[in-house]
Each structure stands twice: as C-alpha cells, then as structure tokens.
N, CA and C atoms as an extended XYZ file, in Angstrom:
444
Properties=species:S:1:pos:R:3:atomname:S:1:resname:S:1:resid:I:1 pbc="F F F"
N       -51.108       -3.733       62.511 N   MET     1
C       -51.297       -3.185       61.251 CA  MET     1
C       -52.533       -2.115       61.271 C   MET     1
N       -53.485       -1.848       62.344 N   LYS     2
C       -54.464       -1.189       62.545 CA  LYS     2
C       -53.744       -0.019       62.945 C   LYS     2
N       -52.778        0.052       63.642 N   LYS     3
C       -51.785        1.532       64.038 CA  LYS     3
C       -51.205        1.988       63.007 C   LYS     3
N       -50.633        1.319       62.165 N   LEU     4
C       -49.932        1.798       61.115 CA  LEU     4
C       -51.038        2.644       59.982 C   LEU     4
N       -51.940        1.873       59.596 N   MET     5
C       -53.307        2.474       59.160 CA  MET     5
C       -53.494        3.714       59.605 C   MET     5
N       -53.807        3.859       60.652 N   LEU     6
C       -54.215        5.063       61.631 CA  LEU     6
C       -53.114        6.102       61.624 C   LEU     6
N       -51.884        5.884       61.663 N   ILE     7
C       -50.831        6.766       61.375 CA  ILE     7
C       -50.771        7.397       60.294 C   ILE     7
N       -50.870        6.720       59.147 N   ALA     8
C       -51.100        7.019       57.566 CA  ALA     8
C       -52.284        7.713       57.490 C   ALA     8
N       -53.387        7.467       57.891 N   VAL     9
C       -54.337        8.527       57.647 CA  VAL     9
C       -54.284        9.830       58.312 C   VAL     9
N       -54.202        9.749       59.689 N   THR    10
C       -53.550       10.926       60.388 CA  THR    10
C       -52.637       12.074       59.450 C   THR    10
N       -51.372       11.393       59.099 N   SER    11
C       -50.259       11.832       58.342 CA  SER    11
C       -50.938       12.589       57.119 C   SER    11
N       -51.906       12.080       56.607 N   VAL    12
C       -52.652       12.805       55.551 CA  VAL    12
C       -53.565       13.856       55.614 C   VAL    12
N       -54.053       13.549       56.838 N   PHE    13
C       -54.876       14.909       57.202 CA  PHE    13
C       -54.039       16.212       57.682 C   PHE    13
N       -52.642       15.541       58.141 N   MET    14
C       -52.115       16.723       58.920 CA  MET    14
C       -51.628       17.907       57.586 C   MET    14
N       -51.311       17.083       56.333 N   PHE    15
C       -50.841       17.948       55.548 CA  PHE    15
C       -51.933       18.247       54.282 C   PHE    15
N       -53.280       18.417       54.935 N   ALA    16
C       -54.205       18.922       53.899 CA  ALA    16
C       -54.627       20.116       53.189 C   ALA    16
N       -53.809       21.129       53.880 N   GLY    17
C       -54.113       21.988       52.929 CA  GLY    17
C       -54.696       23.080       54.093 C   GLY    17
N       -55.230       24.464       53.449 N   CYS    18
C       -55.922       25.561       53.962 CA  CYS    18
C       -57.130       25.048       54.737 C   CYS    18
N       -57.743       24.105       54.418 N   GLU    19
C       -59.242       23.598       54.953 CA  GLU    19
C       -58.932       22.835       56.295 C   GLU    19
N       -57.604       22.506       56.483 N   GLU    20
C       -57.587       21.760       57.830 CA  GLU    20
C       -57.552       22.733       58.975 C   GLU    20
N       -58.913       22.815       59.862 N   LYS    21
C       -59.309       23.741       60.914 CA  LYS    21
C       -58.124       23.617       62.041 C   LYS    21
N       -57.325       22.553       62.021 N   LYS    22
C       -56.441       22.418       63.321 CA  LYS    22
C       -54.963       22.074       62.726 C   LYS    22
N       -54.624       23.206       62.112 N   ALA    23
C       -53.211       23.014       61.505 CA  ALA    23
C       -52.290       23.135       62.346 C   ALA    23
N       -52.602       23.889       63.602 N   GLU    24
C       -51.951       24.060       64.593 CA  GLU    24
C       -51.179       22.844       65.243 C   GLU    24
N       -51.769       21.915       65.073 N   GLU    25
C       -51.303       20.676       65.769 CA  GLU    25
C       -50.430       19.841       65.165 C   GLU    25
N       -50.353       20.210       63.544 N   ALA    26
C       -49.080       19.624       62.851 CA  ALA    26
C       -47.938       19.586       63.265 C   ALA    26
N       -47.103       18.813       63.169 N   GLN    27
C       -45.642       18.580       63.697 CA  GLN    27
C       -44.714       19.119       62.219 C   GLN    27
N       -44.387       20.390       62.267 N   VAL    28
C       -43.624       20.844       61.002 CA  VAL    28
C       -42.161       20.869       61.708 C   VAL    28
N       -41.083       21.055       60.430 N   GLN    29
C       -39.838       21.673       60.694 CA  GLN    29
C       -39.483       23.127       60.612 C   GLN    29
N       -38.955       23.862       61.308 N   PRO    30
C       -38.847       25.327       61.333 CA  PRO    30
C       -37.842       25.653       59.993 C   PRO    30
N       -38.429       26.577       59.768 N   GLN    31
C       -37.758       26.919       58.186 CA  GLN    31
C       -37.056       28.713       58.537 C   GLN    31
N       -35.982       28.873       58.212 N   PRO    32
C       -34.986       30.182       58.518 CA  PRO    32
C       -35.794       31.237       58.067 C   PRO    32
N       -35.802       32.360       58.784 N   ALA    33
C       -36.615       33.663       58.830 CA  ALA    33
C       -35.726       34.684       57.933 C   ALA    33
N       -36.178       35.266       56.925 N   VAL    34
C       -35.400       36.348       56.159 CA  VAL    34
C       -36.087       37.624       56.658 C   VAL    34
N       -35.029       38.430       57.017 N   GLU    35
C       -35.174       40.002       57.371 CA  GLU    35
C       -35.754       41.062       56.367 C   GLU    35
N       -36.467       41.588       56.487 N   GLN    36
C       -36.941       42.889       55.319 CA  GLN    36
C       -36.658       43.963       55.993 C   GLN    36
N       -36.595       45.116       55.293 N   PRO    37
C       -36.585       46.580       56.160 CA  PRO    37
C       -37.888       47.010       56.562 C   PRO    37
N       -37.859       48.075       57.260 N   VAL    38
C       -39.170       48.218       57.674 CA  VAL    38
C       -40.236       49.029       56.626 C   VAL    38
N       -41.273       48.799       57.061 N   ALA    39
C       -42.439       49.511       55.517 CA  ALA    39
C       -42.674       50.781       55.735 C   ALA    39
N       -42.771       51.410       54.846 N   LYS    40
C       -42.788       52.692       54.780 CA  LYS    40
C       -44.227       53.208       54.431 C   LYS    40
N       -45.148       52.458       54.124 N   LYS    41
C       -46.407       53.064       54.015 CA  LYS    41
C       -47.462       52.121       54.146 C   LYS    41
N       -48.539       52.185       54.687 N   ALA    42
C       -49.728       51.145       54.833 CA  ALA    42
C       -50.646       51.529       53.895 C   ALA    42
N       -51.571       50.467       53.616 N   PRO    43
C       -52.571       50.739       52.562 CA  PRO    43
C       -53.464       51.622       52.924 C   PRO    43
N       -54.363       52.489       51.951 N   ALA    44
C       -55.321       53.390       52.348 CA  ALA    44
C       -56.541       52.556       52.864 C   ALA    44
N       -57.187       52.918       53.646 N   PRO    45
C       -58.613       52.353       53.995 CA  PRO    45
C       -59.558       51.566       52.782 C   PRO    45
N       -59.419       52.456       51.717 N   SER    46
C       -60.114       51.921       50.672 CA  SER    46
C       -60.031       50.520       49.793 C   SER    46
N       -58.284       50.307       50.049 N   GLU    47
C       -57.763       49.188       49.509 CA  GLU    47
C       -57.920       47.960       50.606 C   GLU    47
N       -58.351       48.062       51.711 N   VAL    48
C       -58.455       46.827       52.499 CA  VAL    48
C       -59.807       46.522       53.070 C   VAL    48
N       -59.962       45.035       53.117 N   ALA    49
C       -61.353       44.553       53.138 CA  ALA    49
C       -61.181       44.201       54.742 C   ALA    49
N       -62.223       44.271       55.406 N   VAL    50
C       -61.976       44.038       56.809 CA  VAL    50
C       -63.071       42.819       57.024 C   VAL    50
N       -62.925       41.559       57.412 N   ARG    51
C       -63.805       40.708       57.856 CA  ARG    51
C       -63.740       39.816       59.102 C   ARG    51
N       -64.615       39.793       60.066 N   ALA    52
C       -64.144       39.232       61.270 CA  ALA    52
C       -63.112       40.349       62.196 C   ALA    52
N       -63.068       41.425       61.793 N   GLY    53
C       -61.815       42.378       62.086 CA  GLY    53
C       -60.076       41.737       61.654 C   GLY    53
N       -60.430       41.330       60.546 N   VAL    54
C       -58.985       41.154       60.179 CA  VAL    54
C       -58.925       41.597       58.619 C   VAL    54
N       -58.044       42.555       58.358 N   GLN    55
C       -57.762       43.107       56.911 CA  GLN    55
C       -57.062       42.383       56.261 C   GLN    55
N       -57.916       42.592       54.972 N   SER    56
C       -57.595       41.473       53.815 CA  SER    56
C       -56.925       42.290       52.608 C   SER    56
N       -56.177       42.060       51.834 N   ILE    57
C       -56.005       42.691       50.741 CA  ILE    57
C       -55.463       41.902       49.789 C   ILE    57
N       -55.532       42.085       48.427 N   ASP    58
C       -55.282       40.981       47.224 CA  ASP    58
C       -53.469       41.313       47.027 C   ASP    58
N       -53.264       40.594       46.145 N   TRP    59
C       -51.906       40.385       45.657 CA  TRP    59
C       -51.336       41.475       45.035 C   TRP    59
N       -52.104       42.122       44.394 N   ASP    60
C       -51.537       43.595       44.075 CA  ASP    60
C       -51.042       44.774       44.489 C   ASP    60
N       -51.732       44.556       45.648 N   LYS    61
C       -51.404       45.610       47.169 CA  LYS    61
C       -50.285       44.937       47.650 C   LYS    61
N       -50.505       43.737       48.137 N   ALA    62
C       -48.953       42.903       48.823 CA  ALA    62
C       -48.036       43.153       48.234 C   ALA    62
N       -47.696       42.899       46.699 N   ILE    63
C       -46.772       43.323       46.002 CA  ILE    63
C       -46.284       44.933       45.960 C   ILE    63
N       -47.221       45.482       46.297 N   GLU    64
C       -46.651       47.121       45.998 CA  GLU    64
C       -46.696       47.188       47.717 C   GLU    64
N       -46.861       46.622       48.694 N   MET    65
C       -46.324       46.931       50.020 CA  MET    65
C       -44.817       46.181       50.058 C   MET    65
N       -44.601       45.074       50.015 N   ASN    66
C       -43.481       44.275       49.858 CA  ASN    66
C       -42.558       45.262       49.368 C   ASN    66
N       -42.796       45.804       48.184 N   ALA    67
C       -41.771       46.812       47.472 CA  ALA    67
C       -41.333       47.884       48.521 C   ALA    67
N       -42.596       48.316       49.297 N   ALA    68
C       -42.299       49.590       50.350 CA  ALA    68
C       -41.272       48.950       51.508 C   ALA    68
N       -41.228       47.691       51.797 N   GLY    69
C       -40.631       47.091       52.773 CA  GLY    69
C       -41.608       46.352       54.201 C   GLY    69
N       -42.818       46.002       53.256 N   ALA    70
C       -43.627       45.083       54.216 CA  ALA    70
C       -42.997       43.487       53.965 C   ALA    70
N       -43.032       42.795       55.024 N   VAL    71
C       -42.656       41.377       55.198 CA  VAL    71
C       -43.880       40.451       54.652 C   VAL    71
N       -43.480       39.209       53.813 N   TYR    72
C       -44.442       38.313       53.951 CA  TYR    72
C       -44.503       37.299       54.857 C   TYR    72
N       -45.313       36.491       55.140 N   VAL    73
C       -45.239       35.642       56.076 CA  VAL    73
C       -45.675       34.457       55.535 C   VAL    73
N       -45.288       33.310       55.275 N   ASP    74
C       -46.169       32.252       54.636 CA  ASP    74
C       -46.146       31.180       55.919 C   ASP    74
N       -47.526       30.864       56.239 N   VAL    75
C       -47.823       30.014       57.306 CA  VAL    75
C       -48.310       28.443       56.784 C   VAL    75
N       -47.840       28.588       55.296 N   ARG    76
C       -47.886       27.050       55.044 CA  ARG    76
C       -46.965       26.018       55.720 C   ARG    76
N       -46.866       24.738       55.661 N   ASN    77
C       -45.939       23.984       56.139 CA  ASN    77
C       -44.973       23.525       55.081 C   ASN    77
N       -43.763       23.218       55.570 N   PRO    78
C       -42.685       23.031       54.698 CA  PRO    78
C       -42.997       22.351       53.558 C   PRO    78
N       -43.417       21.214       53.426 N   PRO    79
C       -43.662       20.274       52.127 CA  PRO    79
C       -44.736       21.318       51.269 C   PRO    79
N       -45.377       22.079       51.496 N   GLU    80
C       -46.036       22.774       50.719 CA  GLU    80
C       -45.538       24.028       49.690 C   GLU    80
N       -44.154       24.312       50.408 N   LEU    81
C       -43.441       25.174       49.816 CA  LEU    81
C       -42.969       24.909       48.359 C   LEU    81
N       -42.873       23.488       48.084 N   ASN    82
C       -42.535       23.034       46.930 CA  ASN    82
C       -43.265       23.392       45.539 C   ASN    82
N       -44.490       24.103       45.932 N   ALA    83
C       -45.196       24.690       44.786 CA  ALA    83
C       -45.100       26.123       44.423 C   ALA    83
N       -44.134       26.619       45.167 N   GLY    84
C       -43.395       28.254       45.387 CA  GLY    84
C       -43.849       28.876       46.435 C   GLY    84
N       -43.336       30.510       46.720 N   PHE    85
C       -43.396       31.098       47.464 CA  PHE    85
C       -43.277       32.366       47.013 C   PHE    85
N       -43.524       33.598       47.576 N   ALA    86
C       -43.579       34.730       47.415 CA  ALA    86
C       -41.792       34.936       47.945 C   ALA    86
N       -41.143       35.609       47.241 N   PRO    87
C       -39.781       35.839       47.595 CA  PRO    87
C       -39.394       36.569       48.686 C   PRO    87
N       -38.341       36.018       49.318 N   HIS    88
C       -37.956       36.727       50.589 CA  HIS    88
C       -39.159       36.517       51.816 C   HIS    88
N       -39.992       35.617       51.799 N   ALA    89
C       -41.084       34.987       52.926 CA  ALA    89
C       -40.225       34.644       53.677 C   ALA    89
N       -40.851       34.761       54.787 N   VAL    90
C       -40.499       34.305       56.363 CA  VAL    90
C       -41.754       33.032       56.756 C   VAL    90
N       -40.910       31.905       56.502 N   ASN    91
C       -41.740       30.946       56.887 CA  ASN    91
C       -41.779       30.185       57.883 C   ASN    91
N       -42.977       30.481       58.974 N   ILE    92
C       -43.602       30.141       60.043 CA  ILE    92
C       -44.968       29.326       59.934 C   ILE    92
N       -44.828       28.118       60.091 N   PRO    93
C       -46.153       27.411       59.957 CA  PRO    93
C       -47.181       27.800       60.922 C   PRO    93
N       -48.318       27.734       60.771 N   LEU    94
C       -49.221       28.173       61.887 CA  LEU    94
C       -49.343       27.263       62.793 C   LEU    94
N       -48.893       26.441       62.836 N   GLY    95
C       -48.671       25.181       64.054 CA  GLY    95
C       -47.520       25.642       64.935 C   GLY    95
N       -46.741       26.537       64.513 N   GLU    96
C       -45.623       26.936       65.099 CA  GLU    96
C       -45.647       28.818       65.674 C   GLU    96
N       -46.688       29.440       65.113 N   LEU    97
C       -46.978       30.546       65.303 CA  LEU    97
C       -46.917       30.875       66.871 C   LEU    97
N       -47.555       30.228       67.596 N   LYS    98
C       -47.700       30.481       68.962 CA  LYS    98
C       -46.501       30.605       69.411 C   LYS    98
N       -45.287       29.685       69.169 N   GLN    99
C       -44.177       29.518       69.825 CA  GLN    99
C       -43.276       30.877       69.145 C   GLN    99
N       -43.215       31.152       67.908 N   ARG   100
C       -42.578       31.986       67.281 CA  ARG   100
C       -42.769       33.418       66.892 C   ARG   100
N       -43.968       33.823       67.367 N   PHE   101
C       -44.477       35.082       66.597 CA  PHE   101
C       -43.650       35.968       66.984 C   PHE   101
N       -42.775       35.987       68.421 N   GLY   102
C       -41.978       37.032       68.721 CA  GLY   102
C       -40.891       37.369       67.925 C   GLY   102
N       -40.756       36.634       66.598 N   GLU   103
C       -39.724       36.567       65.714 CA  GLU   103
C       -40.229       37.763       64.594 C   GLU   103
N       -41.480       37.789       64.650 N   LEU   104
C       -42.100       38.772       63.725 CA  LEU   104
C       -41.915       40.533       64.760 C   LEU   104
N       -41.580       41.260       63.757 N   SER   105
C       -41.413       43.089       64.020 CA  SER   105
C       -43.147       43.147       64.292 C   SER   105
N       -43.284       44.224       65.371 N   LYS   106
C       -44.468       45.069       65.510 CA  LYS   106
C       -44.512       46.422       64.501 C   LYS   106
N       -43.329       46.464       64.375 N   ASP   107
C       -42.979       47.822       63.509 CA  ASP   107
C       -42.964       47.656       62.075 C   ASP   107
N       -43.288       46.592       61.640 N   GLN   108
C       -43.352       46.534       60.185 CA  GLN   108
C       -44.630       45.908       59.689 C   GLN   108
N       -44.982       46.383       58.463 N   ASP   109
C       -46.287       45.539       57.936 CA  ASP   109
C       -46.043       44.045       57.498 C   ASP   109
N       -46.821       43.311       58.035 N   LEU   110
C       -46.916       41.664       57.841 CA  LEU   110
C       -48.128       41.102       56.720 C   LEU   110
N       -47.768       40.838       55.824 N   LEU   111
C       -48.242       40.203       54.971 CA  LEU   111
C       -48.471       38.685       55.129 C   LEU   111
N       -49.552       38.271       55.376 N   ILE   112
C       -49.726       36.953       55.895 CA  ILE   112
C       -50.259       36.158       54.542 C   ILE   112
N       -50.026       34.948       54.560 N   TYR   113
C       -50.498       34.107       53.150 CA  TYR   113
C       -50.366       32.673       53.646 C   TYR   113
N       -51.216       31.943       53.028 N   CYS   114
C       -50.950       29.969       53.255 CA  CYS   114
C       -51.496       29.895       51.452 C   CYS   114
N       -51.723       28.711       51.525 N   ARG   115
C       -52.395       28.143       50.093 CA  ARG   115
C       -53.610       28.904       49.611 C   ARG   115
N       -54.550       28.943       50.494 N   SER   116
C       -55.743       29.664       49.896 CA  SER   116
C       -56.276       30.571       50.535 C   SER   116
N       -55.933       30.838       51.799 N   GLY   117
C       -56.352       32.025       52.680 CA  GLY   117
C       -57.120       31.892       54.011 C   GLY   117
N       -57.505       30.491       54.329 N   ARG   118
C       -58.057       30.339       55.364 CA  ARG   118
C       -57.110       30.180       56.636 C   ARG   118
N       -56.032       29.597       56.227 N   ARG   119
C       -55.055       29.588       57.658 CA  ARG   119
C       -54.634       30.929       57.912 C   ARG   119
N       -54.320       31.909       57.056 N   SER   120
C       -53.853       32.909       57.142 CA  SER   120
C       -54.284       33.972       57.464 C   SER   120
N       -55.966       33.784       57.713 N   GLU   121
C       -56.567       34.548       58.325 CA  GLU   121
C       -56.742       34.206       59.552 C   GLU   121
N       -56.446       32.879       60.145 N   ALA   122
C       -56.559       32.704       61.584 CA  ALA   122
C       -55.328       33.173       62.181 C   ALA   122
N       -54.034       33.121       61.210 N   ALA   123
C       -52.934       33.614       61.484 CA  ALA   123
C       -52.921       34.967       62.075 C   ALA   123
N       -53.487       35.798       60.968 N   THR   124
C       -53.711       37.459       61.191 CA  THR   124
C       -54.370       37.412       62.354 C   THR   124
N       -55.618       36.910       62.773 N   LYS   125
C       -56.491       37.082       63.632 CA  LYS   125
C       -55.142       36.821       65.156 C   LYS   125
N       -54.709       35.717       65.165 N   PHE   126
C       -53.948       35.462       66.231 CA  PHE   126
C       -52.688       36.438       66.537 C   PHE   126
N       -52.393       36.921       65.461 N   LEU   127
C       -51.265       38.214       65.519 CA  LEU   127
C       -51.997       39.436       65.978 C   LEU   127
N       -53.104       39.569       65.777 N   MET   128
C       -53.741       40.949       66.053 CA  MET   128
C       -54.140       40.289       67.651 C   MET   128
N       -54.368       39.782       68.295 N   ASP   129
C       -54.848       39.150       69.331 CA  ASP   129
C       -53.563       39.313       70.203 C   ASP   129
N       -52.345       39.532       69.646 N   GLN   130
C       -50.885       39.514       70.390 CA  GLN   130
C       -50.578       40.778       70.269 C   GLN   130
N       -51.404       41.827       69.738 N   GLY   131
C       -50.891       43.325       69.831 CA  GLY   131
C       -50.407       43.868       68.489 C   GLY   131
N       -50.600       42.937       67.627 N   TYR   132
C       -50.049       43.255       66.112 CA  TYR   132
C       -51.234       44.390       65.405 C   TYR   132
N       -50.598       45.209       65.020 N   THR   133
C       -51.550       46.006       64.324 CA  THR   133
C       -51.301       46.418       63.002 C   THR   133
N       -50.123       46.111       62.640 N   ARG   134
C       -49.995       46.114       61.177 CA  ARG   134
C       -49.761       44.640       60.464 C   ARG   134
N       -51.322       43.915       60.426 N   VAL   135
C       -51.169       42.430       59.692 CA  VAL   135
C       -51.962       42.544       58.515 C   VAL   135
N       -51.411       41.896       57.740 N   TYR   136
C       -52.601       42.136       56.640 CA  TYR   136
C       -53.095       40.562       56.173 C   TYR   136
N       -54.068       39.899       55.893 N   ASN   137
C       -54.228       38.618       55.112 CA  ASN   137
C       -54.466       38.949       53.492 C   ASN   137
N       -53.628       38.057       52.981 N   ILE   138
C       -53.729       38.110       51.644 CA  ILE   138
C       -54.811       37.509       50.913 C   ILE   138
N       -55.967       37.694       50.356 N   VAL   139
C       -57.006       37.089       49.949 CA  VAL   139
C       -56.487       36.235       48.858 C   VAL   139
N       -56.997       35.011       48.899 N   GLY   140
C       -56.911       33.882       48.147 CA  GLY   140
C       -55.578       32.970       48.196 C   GLY   140
N       -54.785       33.440       49.090 N   GLY   141
C       -53.581       32.322       49.338 CA  GLY   141
C       -52.390       32.476       48.038 C   GLY   141
N       -51.586       31.521       48.207 N   TYR   142
C       -50.699       31.315       47.365 CA  TYR   142
C       -51.335       31.043       45.970 C   TYR   142
N       -52.164       30.193       45.940 N   LEU   143
C       -53.065       29.766       44.774 CA  LEU   143
C       -53.560       31.415       43.825 C   LEU   143
N       -53.745       32.401       44.662 N   ALA   144
C       -53.834       33.343       43.772 CA  ALA   144
C       -52.678       34.707       43.271 C   ALA   144
N       -51.501       33.587       43.751 N   TYR   145
C       -50.235       34.720       43.596 CA  TYR   145
C       -49.986       34.785       42.364 C   TYR   145
N       -50.127       35.788       41.640 N   PRO   146
C       -49.504       36.013       39.984 CA  PRO   146
C       -48.455       35.229       39.437 C   PRO   146
N       -48.606       34.551       38.639 N   LYS   147
C       -47.638       34.070       38.169 CA  LYS   147
C       -46.968       34.620       36.831 C   LYS   147
N       -45.692       34.594       36.832 N   LYS   148
C       -44.953       35.564       35.737 CA  LYS   148
C       -44.875       34.492       34.541 C   LYS   148
C-alpha cells in the first residue's frame, strides 16, 4: 500500500507544471513535430529582454516572428496540451529536450514556451548552450497566450 501511495504522489509531482524544477526527469510520450519555413527577420534588440543570458519576448512579438517563419517550440508535457497550444507548435517536452534537440534547426528562430515561462527559460538556456543562437523565451508561457 505504501508503494502505491508513493507512486501516486510521485505521479502528481511529475505533472505539476512549470514550477517543477526537475521536469527533465518526467517520463512523457513524444509528439510529432511540425516543420515551419525559415524565419526571415529577428527581433530588434529593443524588443528583446535578456535575463541570465536568455533572450525573452512577449506573445505579440512571438506571433509577429511566427508569421515571418519562426517556429514555436512547446516544452510542456502532453497532458498539458489539452489546455491548448500555439498553432503549428512543435512539442518537445523539457524532459526529452536533451535527446531531441537535434530535431530543431539552428537556421530558424525558435520561440520557446511552456505553461508559465520557467521551463521554457531553462529550455532556451539549454539550447543556447548547445550552440543555438536564434532562440527566444516567450514571457508568461501559454498562460499569457492571447485568447481570441
């Protein structure tokens, strides 16, 4: 009975959301990626906030960049996608990013988001450490996504 309770409690923590600091330990199902055309224009420096070396933008700028060819990368776990997602987003959960980052092009602007912004900031930093220079964390995550 104690093992069953431990498994249940552990499962709750694995899907707790952006506040989870060890999301990379979560076990999730891979989602198919959607290809986007190469981005044409990077944001002006005045439109980008930099925190701990991570470039951050708001959803208005992200939507503008996506229209120009930038790719949304959703780092939430599959169950979280039931709340919605940005159109044509590639889903690579943070826990799978170390194994799957090669699926992302270094020649495109990558717009990274999660639920509230914490995991996406970590994902953006990780991609920068792997040599990606055109990565942008979307401030506020999907919670800040403009609803129509």
